[in-house]
C-alpha positions as CSV (number, residue, x, y, z in Angstrom):
1,M,0.0,-0.1,0.0
2,T,1.7,3.3,-1.1
3,G,0.4,6.9,-1.4
4,A,-1.6,9.2,1.0
5,T,-4.2,7.5,3.2
6,S,-7.7,9.0,2.9
7,P,-9.4,10.2,6.0
8,I,-12.3,8.1,5.5
9,L,-10.3,4.8,5.5
10,G,-7.6,6.1,7.6
11,R,-8.4,3.8,10.4
12,T,-8.5,0.9,8.0
13,Y,-5.3,1.3,6.4
14,T,-3.7,2.2,9.8
15,M,-4.7,-1.1,11.1
16,V,-3.4,-2.9,8.0
17,A,0.0,-1.2,8.9
18,M,0.0,-2.1,12.5
19,H,-1.2,-5.7,12.0
20,V,0.3,-6.8,8.8
21,R,3.6,-8.3,10.5
22,D,1.6,-10.2,13.0
23,H,-0.9,-11.4,10.7
24,I,1.9,-12.8,8.3
25,E,3.4,-14.4,11.1
26,E,0.2,-16.2,12.1
27,V,-0.4,-17.3,8.5
28,V,3.1,-18.6,8.2
29,R,2.8,-20.5,11.6
30,V,-0.6,-22.2,10.3
31,V,0.7,-23.1,6.9
32,S,4.2,-24.3,7.9
33,T,2.5,-27.0,10.1
34,E,1.7,-28.8,6.8
35,T,4.6,-27.4,4.8
36,P,7.8,-28.7,6.3
37,E,9.7,-28.5,3.2
38,P,11.3,-25.4,2.0
39,G,8.7,-23.5,-0.1
40,T,6.7,-20.3,0.3
41,A,6.1,-20.6,4.0
42,A,9.7,-20.9,4.5
43,R,10.6,-18.0,2.6
44,A,7.9,-16.0,4.2
45,R,9.4,-17.0,7.6
46,R,12.8,-16.0,6.8
47,G,11.5,-12.6,5.8
48,L,10.0,-12.3,9.3
49,A,11.6,-10.6,12.4
50,R,12.2,-12.9,15.5
51,P,9.1,-13.5,17.2
52,Q,10.2,-11.8,20.4
53,Q,10.8,-8.5,18.4
54,L,7.0,-8.4,17.4
55,R,4.0,-7.6,19.5
56,A,1.8,-10.2,20.7
57,S,0.1,-11.8,17.6
58,P,-3.5,-13.0,17.3
59,F,-2.1,-16.5,16.8
60,R,-0.3,-16.4,20.4
61,D,-3.3,-14.7,21.8
62,A,-5.4,-17.7,20.7
63,Q,-3.0,-20.0,22.3
64,Q,-3.5,-18.1,25.5
65,G,-7.2,-18.2,25.3
66,H,-7.8,-14.5,24.5
67,T,-9.4,-15.1,21.2
68,P,-10.7,-18.2,19.3
69,L,-8.5,-20.2,17.1
70,R,-9.3,-19.9,13.4
71,D,-12.0,-22.4,12.2
72,G,-11.0,-25.3,10.2
73,L,-12.4,-23.9,6.9
74,I,-10.1,-20.6,7.3
75,R,-6.9,-22.9,8.2
76,D,-7.7,-25.3,5.2
77,S,-8.0,-22.1,2.9
78,W,-4.7,-20.6,4.2
79,R,-3.1,-24.1,3.4
80,R,-4.4,-24.3,0.0
81,C,-3.4,-20.6,-0.5
82,V,0.2,-21.5,-0.1
83,A,0.4,-25.4,-1.2
84,T,-2.1,-25.3,-4.1
85,H,-2.2,-21.5,-5.3
86,G,1.5,-20.7,-4.5
87,L,0.4,-17.3,-2.8
88,D,3.1,-15.5,-0.7
89,P,1.8,-14.1,2.5
90,T,4.5,-11.5,2.7
91,R,3.4,-10.1,-0.8
92,L,0.5,-7.7,-0.4
93,Q,-1.5,-7.7,-3.6
94,E,-3.8,-4.9,-4.9
95,A,-7.4,-5.9,-5.5
96,R,-8.1,-7.0,-9.1
97,I,-10.7,-5.3,-11.2
98,L,-11.5,-6.8,-14.6
99,P,-12.0,-4.5,-17.5
100,E,-15.6,-3.6,-18.6
101,A,-15.7,-5.9,-21.6
102,R,-14.7,-9.0,-19.6
103,V,-17.4,-7.8,-16.9
104,R,-19.9,-7.7,-19.4
105,E,-19.2,-11.3,-20.6
106,H,-19.6,-12.6,-17.0
107,R,-22.7,-10.5,-16.6
108,E,-24.2,-11.9,-19.9
109,R,-23.7,-15.6,-18.7
110,L,-25.7,-14.9,-15.5
111,E,-28.1,-12.5,-17.1
112,D,-31.3,-14.3,-16.3
113,L,-30.4,-15.0,-12.6
114,I,-29.4,-11.2,-12.1
115,R,-32.7,-10.0,-13.5
116,T,-34.5,-12.4,-11.2
117,A,-32.3,-11.7,-8.2
118,R,-32.6,-7.9,-8.7
119,F,-35.6,-7.1,-6.6
120,G,-34.2,-9.3,-3.7
121,L,-30.8,-7.7,-3.9
122,E,-32.4,-4.1,-3.7
123,S,-34.6,-5.2,-0.8
124,L,-31.5,-6.6,1.1
125,H,-29.4,-3.3,0.3
126,R,-32.5,-1.0,1.7
127,R,-31.9,-3.1,5.1
128,I,-28.3,-2.9,5.3
129,A,-27.9,0.9,3.9
130,G,-26.4,3.3,6.4
131,Q,-24.6,0.7,8.3
132,G,-21.5,0.9,6.3
133,Y,-22.0,-2.4,4.1
134,V,-21.8,-2.9,0.3
135,L,-23.7,-5.7,-1.5
136,L,-21.9,-7.8,-4.2
137,L,-23.3,-10.7,-6.4
138,S,-20.5,-12.8,-7.8
139,D,-20.4,-15.5,-10.4
140,A,-19.3,-19.0,-9.7
141,R,-15.8,-17.8,-10.8
142,G,-15.6,-15.2,-8.1
143,V,-16.2,-12.1,-10.5
144,T,-18.6,-9.6,-9.0
145,V,-21.5,-9.0,-11.6
146,D,-23.7,-6.8,-9.4
147,F,-22.9,-4.3,-6.9
148,M,-24.8,-1.8,-4.7
149,G,-23.2,0.7,-2.6
150,D,-22.7,4.2,-1.6
151,P,-21.5,6.2,-4.6
152,T,-20.0,8.7,-2.3
153,F,-17.0,6.1,-1.4
154,D,-16.9,4.5,-4.9
155,N,-13.2,5.4,-5.2
156,H,-12.3,3.7,-1.7
157,L,-14.7,0.7,-2.5
158,R,-12.9,0.2,-5.7
159,R,-9.5,0.2,-4.1
160,A,-10.6,-2.4,-1.6
161,G,-12.0,-4.5,-4.2
162,L,-15.6,-3.9,-3.3
163,Y,-16.8,-2.9,-6.6
164,L,-18.3,-4.2,-9.9
165,G,-16.0,-6.6,-11.8
166,S,-13.7,-7.3,-8.7
167,D,-12.4,-10.9,-9.0
168,W,-12.3,-12.6,-5.6
169,N,-11.2,-16.1,-6.7
170,E,-9.3,-17.8,-4.0
171,A,-6.5,-18.7,-6.4
172,H,-5.1,-15.1,-6.6
173,A,-7.0,-13.2,-3.8
174,G,-6.3,-15.7,-1.1
175,T,-8.6,-16.5,1.7
176,C,-11.8,-14.1,1.5
177,G,-15.4,-14.3,1.7
178,V,-16.5,-15.0,-2.0
179,G,-13.6,-17.2,-2.8
180,L,-14.0,-19.4,0.4
181,C,-17.7,-19.7,-0.1
182,I,-17.1,-21.0,-3.6
183,A,-14.6,-23.6,-2.4
184,S,-16.7,-24.7,0.6
185,G,-20.4,-24.2,-0.9
186,E,-21.2,-22.9,2.6
187,A,-22.5,-19.6,4.1
188,L,-19.8,-18.1,6.0
189,T,-18.0,-14.6,7.2
190,V,-14.5,-14.1,6.7
191,H,-13.7,-11.3,9.4
192,Q,-10.7,-9.0,9.3
193,T,-7.6,-11.2,10.0
194,D,-9.3,-14.4,8.7
195,H,-8.0,-13.0,5.3
196,F,-4.8,-14.5,4.1
197,D,-3.6,-11.4,2.3
198,A,-2.9,-8.7,4.9
199,T,-4.2,-6.0,2.3
200,H,-7.5,-7.2,3.1
201,V,-7.4,-7.5,7.0
202,G,-9.5,-4.3,7.4
203,L,-12.4,-6.0,5.6
204,T,-15.3,-8.2,6.9
205,C,-17.1,-10.3,4.2
206,T,-20.3,-12.3,4.9
207,C,-21.4,-14.5,1.9
208,A,-24.0,-17.2,1.1
209,P,-23.9,-19.5,-2.1
210,I,-27.0,-19.2,-4.4
211,H,-27.6,-22.6,-6.4
212,D,-29.3,-23.0,-9.7
213,V,-32.1,-25.2,-10.1
214,D,-30.0,-28.1,-11.1
215,G,-28.2,-28.0,-7.9
216,R,-24.9,-26.2,-9.0
217,L,-23.6,-23.1,-7.6
218,A,-24.6,-20.3,-9.7
219,A,-23.4,-17.3,-7.8
220,V,-22.5,-15.9,-4.4
221,L,-24.4,-13.2,-2.4
222,D,-21.9,-11.1,-0.3
223,I,-22.3,-8.0,2.1
224,S,-19.0,-6.6,3.0
225,A,-17.9,-3.6,5.1
226,L,-14.5,-1.6,5.1
227,R,-14.7,-1.3,8.9
228,S,-16.5,-3.5,11.7
229,P,-16.2,-4.3,15.5
230,T,-13.3,-6.5,16.2
231,P,-15.4,-9.5,17.5
232,K,-16.4,-11.9,14.5
233,D,-19.7,-12.8,16.1
234,S,-20.7,-9.1,15.4
235,Q,-21.6,-10.4,11.9
236,H,-24.0,-13.1,13.0
237,L,-27.0,-11.0,11.9
238,A,-25.3,-10.3,8.5
239,L,-24.9,-14.0,7.9
240,Q,-28.5,-14.7,8.7
241,L,-29.6,-12.0,6.3
242,V,-27.6,-13.3,3.4
243,Q,-28.8,-16.9,3.9
244,D,-32.3,-15.8,3.7
245,Y,-32.0,-13.6,0.8
246,A,-30.0,-16.3,-1.0
247,H,-32.9,-18.8,-0.4
248,T,-35.4,-16.1,-1.7
249,I,-33.6,-15.8,-4.7
250,E,-33.2,-19.5,-5.1
251,M,-37.1,-19.8,-4.8
252,A,-37.8,-17.1,-7.2
253,N,-35.5,-18.6,-10.0
254,L,-37.0,-22.0,-9.4
255,E,-40.5,-20.7,-9.9
256,R,-39.6,-18.5,-12.8
257,R,-38.0,-21.4,-14.7
258,F,-40.7,-24.0,-13.9
259,R,-43.8,-21.8,-14.4
260,D,-45.3,-24.7,-16.6
261,R,-44.5,-27.5,-14.0
262,W,-45.9,-28.8,-10.9
263,L,-44.2,-27.0,-8.0
264,V,-44.2,-28.6,-4.5
265,R,-43.2,-26.2,-1.5
266,F,-42.2,-27.7,1.8
267,S,-41.9,-26.4,5.2
268,L,-41.3,-27.5,8.8
269,S,-44.4,-26.0,9.9
270,P,-47.7,-26.4,8.6
271,D,-48.7,-22.7,9.2
272,F,-45.7,-21.5,6.8
273,V,-45.9,-23.9,4.0
274,E,-47.7,-21.5,1.6
275,A,-46.7,-18.0,3.3
276,D,-42.9,-18.7,3.6
277,P,-41.8,-22.2,2.5
278,D,-38.4,-23.6,3.4
279,C,-37.6,-25.3,0.0
280,A,-39.4,-26.4,-3.1
281,V,-39.0,-28.8,-6.0
282,A,-40.2,-28.7,-9.5
283,L,-41.6,-32.2,-11.1
284,D,-41.8,-33.4,-14.7
285,D,-44.8,-35.2,-16.2
286,D,-43.7,-38.6,-15.0
287,G,-43.2,-37.1,-11.3
288,R,-39.4,-36.9,-11.5
289,I,-37.6,-33.9,-9.8
290,L,-36.4,-31.3,-12.6
291,G,-35.4,-28.6,-10.3
292,M,-35.0,-27.8,-6.7
293,T,-33.8,-25.2,-4.1
294,D,-30.4,-26.0,-2.0
295,R,-32.4,-26.6,1.2
296,A,-34.7,-29.0,-0.8
297,R,-31.6,-31.0,-1.4
298,R,-30.5,-31.0,2.1
299,L,-34.0,-31.8,3.5
300,L,-35.0,-34.4,1.0
301,A,-31.7,-36.3,0.8
302,G,-31.6,-36.3,4.5
303,Q,-28.4,-34.3,5.0
304,A,-29.4,-31.2,6.9
305,D,-25.9,-30.6,7.5
306,G,-25.0,-30.3,3.9
307,S,-22.4,-33.1,3.9
308,A,-23.9,-34.7,0.8
309,R,-23.5,-32.0,-2.0
310,D,-24.2,-34.4,-5.0
311,P,-27.4,-32.7,-6.6
312,S,-28.0,-36.3,-8.3
313,A,-29.3,-37.3,-4.7
314,V,-32.5,-35.4,-5.6
315,I,-32.4,-34.2,-9.2
316,G,-33.7,-36.8,-11.7
317,R,-35.0,-38.9,-8.8
318,H,-38.7,-39.8,-8.7
319,F,-40.8,-38.0,-6.1
320,N,-42.1,-41.1,-4.6
321,E,-38.3,-42.3,-4.0
322,L,-37.7,-39.6,-1.7
323,V,-41.1,-39.0,0.2
324,D,-43.8,-41.3,1.4
325,F,-46.4,-40.0,-0.8
326,D,-48.0,-40.9,-4.2
327,V,-47.3,-38.4,-6.8
328,E,-50.8,-39.1,-8.4
329,R,-52.4,-37.5,-5.2
330,L,-50.5,-34.1,-5.7
331,G,-54.0,-32.6,-6.3
332,D,-54.6,-33.1,-2.7
333,L,-52.0,-30.8,-1.5
334,G,-53.5,-27.7,-3.3
335,R,-54.4,-24.3,-1.9
336,G,-57.2,-24.9,0.9
337,A,-56.1,-28.3,1.9
338,A,-56.7,-29.2,5.5
339,T,-53.4,-28.9,7.4
340,E,-53.5,-32.3,8.8
341,S,-53.5,-33.8,5.2
342,C,-50.4,-31.9,4.1
343,G,-48.0,-33.8,6.1
344,I,-45.4,-35.9,4.2
345,E,-42.7,-38.1,5.7
346,V,-39.3,-38.0,4.0
347,R,-37.6,-41.3,3.5
348,S,-35.0,-40.2,6.2
349,G,-37.9,-40.2,8.7
350,R,-38.3,-36.3,8.9
351,M,-41.9,-34.9,8.8
352,L,-42.5,-32.2,6.4
353,Y,-45.6,-30.1,5.4
354,A,-46.2,-29.8,1.6
355,H,-48.2,-27.5,-0.7
356,A,-48.3,-28.4,-4.6
357,A,-49.1,-25.8,-7.3
358,P,-50.2,-27.1,-10.7
359,P,-48.7,-25.8,-13.7
360,G,-50.0,-22.5,-14.9
361,P,-51.0,-19.7,-16.1
362,A,-54.3,-21.1,-15.7
363,P,-54.2,-23.8,-12.8
364,A,-57.8,-24.8,-13.1
365,A,-57.2,-26.2,-16.7
366,R,-54.7,-28.7,-15.5
367,S,-55.4,-29.3,-11.8
368,R,-56.1,-32.9,-12.2
369,P,-53.0,-35.2,-11.2
370,D,-53.3,-37.0,-14.5
371,A,-52.0,-33.8,-16.1
372,L,-48.6,-34.8,-14.9
373,R,-48.3,-37.5,-17.3
374,R,-48.6,-36.0,-21.2
375,G,-49.1,-32.7,-22.9
376,T,-52.4,-31.9,-24.6
377,H,-51.1,-33.4,-27.9
378,G,-50.2,-36.6,-26.4
379,L,-46.6,-35.5,-26.3
380,P,-44.0,-35.0,-23.4
381,A,-45.2,-31.5,-21.9
382,P,-42.0,-29.5,-22.6
383,L,-42.5,-30.7,-26.3
384,A,-46.2,-29.9,-26.3
385,A,-45.6,-26.6,-24.9
386,L,-43.9,-25.5,-28.3
387,T,-46.9,-25.3,-30.4
388,G,-50.5,-24.4,-30.5
389,G,-51.5,-26.9,-32.8
390,D,-49.6,-26.3,-36.2
391,P,-49.7,-29.6,-38.1
392,A,-46.2,-29.3,-39.3
393,I,-44.7,-28.7,-35.9
394,L,-46.8,-31.5,-34.4
395,A,-45.7,-34.0,-36.9
396,M,-42.0,-32.9,-36.1
397,L,-42.5,-32.9,-32.3
398,G,-44.1,-36.5,-32.6
399,R,-40.8,-37.7,-34.3
400,A,-38.7,-35.8,-31.5
401,A,-40.8,-37.4,-28.9
402,R,-39.6,-40.9,-30.1
403,L,-36.0,-39.7,-30.0
404,V,-36.0,-38.4,-26.4
405,E,-34.4,-41.6,-24.7
406,A,-32.9,-42.9,-28.1
407,P,-29.0,-42.9,-28.0
408,V,-28.5,-40.9,-31.1
409,A,-27.1,-37.4,-31.7
410,I,-29.7,-34.8,-32.8
411,M,-29.2,-32.1,-35.3
412,I,-31.7,-29.2,-35.4
413,R,-32.0,-27.2,-38.7
414,G,-33.9,-23.8,-39.0
415,E,-33.5,-20.3,-39.7
416,T,-32.2,-17.9,-37.3
417,G,-34.7,-17.2,-34.4
418,T,-37.0,-20.3,-35.1
419,G,-36.4,-21.6,-31.5
420,K,-33.8,-24.1,-31.9
421,E,-32.4,-23.7,-28.4
422,Y,-36.0,-23.9,-27.1
423,L,-36.5,-27.4,-28.9
424,A,-33.1,-28.5,-27.7
425,K,-34.1,-27.7,-23.9
426,A,-37.6,-29.3,-24.4
427,L,-35.9,-32.7,-25.9
428,H,-33.5,-32.4,-22.7
429,Q,-36.3,-31.9,-20.1
430,S,-38.5,-34.6,-21.6
431,R,-35.8,-37.2,-20.6
432,R,-36.3,-39.4,-17.5
433,K,-33.0,-38.2,-15.9
434,P,-32.1,-34.9,-17.7
435,G,-28.9,-34.2,-15.8
436,P,-27.2,-30.7,-16.7
437,F,-27.9,-28.8,-19.8
438,V,-25.0,-26.9,-21.2
439,A,-25.5,-24.6,-24.3
440,V,-22.4,-23.6,-26.3
441,N,-23.0,-20.9,-28.9
442,C,-20.1,-21.8,-31.3
443,A,-20.5,-18.5,-33.2
444,A,-20.1,-16.2,-30.0
445,L,-17.0,-17.8,-28.6
446,P,-13.9,-16.1,-29.8
447,E,-11.7,-18.6,-31.7
448,S,-8.9,-18.1,-29.4
449,L,-11.0,-19.1,-26.2
450,I,-13.4,-22.0,-27.9
451,E,-10.8,-24.6,-27.4
452,S,-9.9,-24.0,-23.6
453,E,-13.7,-23.2,-23.1
454,L,-15.0,-26.4,-24.6
455,F,-12.2,-29.1,-23.7
456,G,-10.8,-27.4,-20.6
457,H,-7.2,-27.0,-19.5
458,V,-4.7,-28.0,-16.9
459,P,-3.2,-25.5,-14.6
460,G,-0.4,-23.4,-16.5
461,A,-1.4,-24.8,-19.8
462,F,-1.0,-21.4,-21.5
463,T,-0.3,-17.7,-20.6
464,G,-3.5,-16.5,-18.8
465,A,-4.6,-20.1,-17.9
466,R,-6.5,-20.4,-14.6
467,A,-4.4,-21.3,-11.7
468,R,-6.6,-24.3,-10.8
469,G,-7.3,-25.4,-14.4
470,H,-10.8,-25.5,-16.1
471,A,-13.0,-28.5,-16.5
472,G,-14.5,-27.1,-19.7
473,L,-18.2,-27.2,-20.9
474,I,-17.9,-30.7,-22.3
475,R,-17.1,-32.0,-18.8
476,E,-19.8,-30.0,-17.2
477,A,-22.3,-31.4,-19.5
478,S,-21.4,-35.0,-18.5
479,G,-24.5,-36.9,-17.5
480,G,-26.8,-34.5,-19.4
481,T,-27.1,-32.6,-22.5
482,L,-24.3,-30.7,-24.6
483,F,-26.0,-28.3,-26.9
484,L,-23.9,-27.0,-29.7
485,D,-25.5,-23.9,-31.2
486,E,-24.3,-22.8,-34.7
487,I,-22.1,-25.7,-35.0
488,G,-21.4,-24.7,-38.6
489,D,-19.3,-21.8,-37.2
490,M,-17.0,-24.0,-35.4
491,P,-13.4,-23.6,-36.5
492,L,-12.2,-26.4,-38.9
493,A,-9.2,-27.0,-36.6
494,L,-11.3,-28.0,-33.6
495,Q,-13.8,-30.2,-35.5
496,G,-11.3,-33.1,-35.4
497,R,-11.2,-32.8,-31.4
498,L,-14.9,-32.6,-31.1
499,L,-15.1,-35.8,-33.4
500,R,-12.7,-37.7,-31.2
501,V,-14.8,-36.8,-28.0
502,L,-18.0,-38.0,-29.8
503,A,-16.2,-41.2,-30.9
504,E,-14.1,-42.1,-27.8
505,R,-16.6,-40.4,-25.2
506,E,-13.6,-38.8,-23.7
507,V,-11.9,-35.4,-23.6
508,L,-8.4,-34.5,-23.3
509,P,-8.0,-31.1,-21.9
510,V,-5.5,-28.4,-23.2
511,G,-2.1,-29.2,-21.9
512,G,-3.2,-32.5,-20.2
513,S,-1.8,-36.0,-20.9
514,R,-4.6,-38.1,-19.7
515,P,-8.3,-38.1,-21.3
516,V,-11.2,-37.7,-18.9
517,P,-14.2,-40.0,-19.7
518,V,-17.5,-38.1,-20.3
519,D,-21.1,-39.3,-20.7
520,I,-23.0,-36.6,-22.8
521,R,-26.0,-36.6,-25.3
522,V,-25.1,-34.1,-28.1
523,I,-27.7,-31.9,-29.8
524,S,-26.4,-29.7,-32.4
525,A,-28.2,-26.9,-34.4
526,S,-27.2,-24.5,-37.4
527,H,-29.1,-22.2,-39.6
528,R,-26.5,-23.1,-42.4
529,D,-26.8,-25.9,-44.9
530,L,-24.0,-28.1,-43.5
531,M,-24.0,-30.5,-46.4
532,A,-23.1,-27.4,-48.6
533,E,-20.4,-26.4,-46.1
534,V,-19.1,-30.0,-46.2
535,R,-18.9,-29.7,-50.2
536,A,-17.2,-26.4,-49.7
537,G,-14.6,-27.8,-47.3
538,R,-15.6,-25.7,-44.5
539,F,-17.0,-28.8,-42.3
540,R,-15.8,-32.1,-41.8
541,E,-18.0,-34.6,-43.5
542,D,-17.3,-37.5,-40.7
543,L,-18.3,-35.1,-38.0
544,Y,-21.4,-34.1,-40.0
545,Y,-22.8,-37.5,-40.1
546,R,-21.6,-38.2,-36.5
547,L,-23.8,-35.2,-35.4
548,N,-26.7,-36.0,-37.7
549,G,-27.9,-39.0,-36.2
550,A,-31.5,-37.7,-36.4
551,L,-32.6,-34.5,-38.1
552,L,-35.2,-32.4,-36.8
553,T,-36.3,-29.1,-39.1
554,L,-38.1,-26.2,-37.3
555,P,-40.2,-24.3,-40.0
556,P,-39.8,-20.5,-40.2
557,L,-42.4,-18.4,-38.4
558,R,-44.0,-17.1,-41.7
559,E,-45.1,-20.9,-42.4
560,R,-46.6,-21.6,-39.1
561,A,-50.4,-21.9,-38.7
562,D,-50.3,-21.1,-34.8
563,L,-49.1,-17.5,-35.0
564,D,-52.2,-16.4,-32.8
565,W,-51.3,-18.8,-30.3
566,L,-47.7,-17.8,-30.0
567,V,-48.7,-14.0,-29.9
568,G,-51.0,-14.9,-26.9
569,R,-48.5,-16.8,-25.2
570,M,-45.9,-14.1,-25.6
571,L,-48.0,-11.5,-24.3
572,A,-49.1,-13.6,-21.4
573,D,-45.5,-14.5,-20.5
574,G,-44.5,-10.8,-20.4
575,A,-47.4,-9.3,-18.8
576,A,-46.8,-7.2,-15.6
577,D,-50.5,-7.3,-14.7
578,P,-53.0,-10.2,-14.4
579,A,-55.2,-8.8,-17.2
580,G,-52.3,-8.8,-19.7
581,H,-52.5,-7.1,-23.2
582,R,-54.6,-7.8,-26.1
583,L,-54.3,-7.1,-29.9
584,D,-56.9,-5.2,-31.6
585,P,-58.3,-6.9,-34.8
586,Q,-56.3,-4.5,-37.3
587,A,-53.1,-5.0,-35.3
588,R,-53.5,-8.9,-35.3
589,L,-54.0,-8.7,-39.3
590,R,-50.8,-6.8,-39.6
591,L,-48.8,-9.5,-37.7
592,R,-50.3,-12.2,-39.9
593,A,-49.2,-10.3,-43.0
594,H,-45.8,-9.7,-42.0
595,H,-42.9,-11.9,-43.5
596,W,-41.0,-12.4,-40.3
597,P,-37.4,-12.7,-41.3
598,G,-36.4,-12.9,-37.9
599,N,-38.9,-15.3,-36.8
600,L,-39.8,-15.9,-33.0
601,R,-37.1,-13.5,-32.0
602,E,-38.4,-10.6,-34.3
603,L,-41.8,-11.4,-33.0
604,A,-40.9,-11.3,-29.4
605,N,-39.1,-8.0,-29.7
606,A,-41.9,-6.6,-31.7
607,L,-44.5,-7.5,-28.9
608,V,-42.2,-6.1,-26.3
609,C,-42.0,-2.8,-28.0
610,A,-45.8,-2.8,-28.6
611,R,-46.7,-3.5,-25.1
612,A,-44.3,-0.8,-23.9
613,V,-45.9,1.9,-25.8
614,S,-49.6,0.8,-25.8
615,T,-52.2,2.3,-23.5
616,G,-55.3,0.5,-21.9
617,G,-54.0,-2.7,-22.3
618,V,-54.8,-2.8,-25.9
619,I,-52.0,-3.1,-28.7
620,R,-53.0,-1.1,-31.9
621,V,-51.5,-0.8,-35.3
622,T,-49.7,2.3,-34.2
623,D,-48.2,0.6,-31.4
624,L,-46.3,-1.8,-33.5
625,P,-42.8,-1.0,-34.8
626,E,-42.7,0.8,-37.9
627,D,-41.8,-2.0,-40.4
628,L,-45.1,-3.8,-39.2
629,Q,-47.3,-0.9,-39.9
630,A,-47.1,-1.0,-43.5
631,P,-49.4,-3.6,-45.2
632,A,-47.5,-3.8,-48.3
633,L,-46.0,-7.2,-47.9
634,S,-49.7,-8.6,-47.5
635,A,-50.6,-7.6,-51.0
636,Q,-47.4,-8.9,-52.4
637,A,-48.0,-12.3,-50.8
638,H,-51.5,-12.5,-52.3
639,A,-50.1,-11.7,-55.8
640,I,-47.7,-14.6,-56.0
641,G,-50.3,-17.2,-54.9
642,P,-50.4,-19.3,-51.8
643,H,-47.2,-20.7,-50.2
644,P,-46.5,-24.2,-50.4
645,R,-46.6,-24.7,-46.7
646,A,-50.0,-23.2,-46.7
647,R,-51.2,-25.8,-49.2
648,E,-49.8,-28.5,-46.9
649,D,-51.5,-27.1,-44.0
650,A,-54.9,-27.0,-45.7
651,E,-54.4,-30.7,-46.8
652,M,-53.5,-31.7,-43.2
653,L,-56.5,-29.8,-41.7
654,R,-58.8,-31.3,-44.4
655,M,-57.6,-34.7,-43.5
656,V,-58.3,-34.1,-39.7
657,L,-61.8,-32.9,-40.4
658,K,-62.6,-35.6,-42.9
659,S,-61.6,-38.3,-40.1
660,H,-63.9,-36.7,-37.6
661,R,-66.7,-36.2,-40.2
662,W,-66.4,-32.7,-40.4
663,N,-67.3,-32.2,-36.6
664,V,-65.2,-29.0,-35.8
665,S,-65.3,-29.6,-32.1
666,A,-63.9,-33.3,-32.3
667,A,-61.1,-32.2,-34.8
668,A,-60.3,-29.3,-32.4
669,R,-59.8,-31.5,-29.5
670,A,-57.7,-34.0,-31.8
671,L,-55.4,-31.1,-32.5
672,G,-55.4,-29.7,-29.0
673,I,-56.7,-26.3,-30.0
674,D,-59.9,-24.2,-29.5
675,R,-62.6,-24.8,-32.0
676,T,-62.8,-21.1,-33.0
677,T,-59.1,-21.6,-34.0
678,V,-60.3,-24.4,-36.4
679,H,-63.0,-22.1,-37.8
680,R,-60.4,-19.2,-38.4
681,R,-58.0,-21.6,-40.2
682,M,-60.7,-22.8,-42.3
683,R,-61.6,-19.6,-43.3
684,R,-58.0,-18.6,-44.0
685,L,-57.2,-21.5,-46.1
686,G,-60.4,-21.7,-48.0
687,I,-61.7,-25.0,-46.7
688,R,-65.5,-25.6,-46.6
689,P,-67.5,-28.6,-45.3
690,P,-68.9,-30.8,-48.1
691,H,-72.6,-29.8,-47.3
692,R,-71.7,-26.2,-47.6
693,V,-69.7,-26.1,-50.8
694,E,-71.6,-23.9,-53.4
695,G,-72.4,-26.0,-56.5
């Protein structure tokens, strides 16, 4: 630390100067108990004055009973800092703040969770405001992706590393709140001299992990202060706060991700099961657990102490395996059920109280327990949710349903924006044991990074490599699905390495000498004609046939017959109020007439814009984006005659009507759509019942 000390932080920096030598002595004493050979600890010890020349250190005070000894997590972290990360306790390091472009990359990876967590973060910040704390949300790599603090002290907070973009990974920051939370998976406080690096001994950092719905660590919630009372137990309330808010964020994330699934909430008290549940799980149509909060893992797996961290103890398991309750009776656990009927015994013997919420947005429509089994089209619910009854989509999804458990690679073809990743996720979620879903956009990753991001690397494999190495996205997907989006943009040099992974079912990290076995289901997607790319020499033919075990083609939006359903669903999903928004007839006609070169993505953006500028909950033509307000495309489309897809749709609908003796209600039930939708399509496609055809 050099330069003038600010008045605001004077006490903090003075304390660092006073205690730095004592702190280093304590660190060296602890790590040297397991580092007898010459090394970092020995070098540090040689650089210290003789102990009798120093003031009484915290370590000697602890031996004499004045302060408690460091807990095991802190001691273990100090030893890792020296033995594993090669850090030197005598070398004081400035906080590491990543450049804006790197921070943006980390934020984009966690964009959905940041959006979901924002309300909870703001609520927590209001509770700690004025008490000297700042709030940090870090990703699973230790990089701060959201920050709330007093802007008056921005300069001092940035110097201390309590700022957006700060990197608190233990491998270079030493023992710290975020780094130790990532390493241990536990909520904890790293207080003042608990820090390995003496630069940080003025800070107190209290953290709790936030897990994704699949049980993996997604983020760390941290509240830190530049100054605090000396006793560590002064942070007990802070620890309770971050744990509670981390739990709240996990619950909100689960409910957002699985709005179309059965959600079962649990509580240790029957009076709080609806108002403030302890944990929750989401179930698929077969009653298997798709997602959970971390407390659900602990309670349902019978590990309240958190000693079993494997998410597979809960994820993918059938509900009946973990609790003494028949999944067919979930409807009995709905709102208004008698308290005494909500008790469920976990297989470990613990009694919990449960409340089950059926899939929404309209719970009454699917409140029967048999709705768990299949979607309205006889498809697995994740696949059925992709269409409002378009015949071509239904035919494709029927084929996809037969491939859900088949041991073949699947390739999805379709224009940009047609929903290829949505289809890949639906295929993944339809499996009995889905495991992790890892999506890789081959077009978005820089060519210089794609190799190490995909295949991983060993420590020190190249300049800038992570100190502890990196498993790689392929290994992260092991046991689940690897989705390779825009596979046609993968550099030719890496296609051979990917082919070996698919053929040998093992991956060799960059700089490694031993391959690591992987168990992955591969789904790839591209808007390109990959066969043309093969002929042009830009894509390996052997990789093409390895990936193309089965081909699924998504039609463009302009060829789909369920546009009205898509519009209704997008408006309902994005509505901020229960009534939602509706289109007036002219606006609906303009949407039908548009060519939709951007497909579903363009439609979603258009509706977001229209909803934002509309008034009274009604979207009119003037609320649509400018390129949708002109009707010229409709006239042009009529001039060139009906599209081939329209002829196919008409033939398909005519066949369904004929098979049901032109009973529109029966045909609508067979297609899983409303009878008014059938009438509308008949008018649009020029279909008339035989007894109404004019002679």
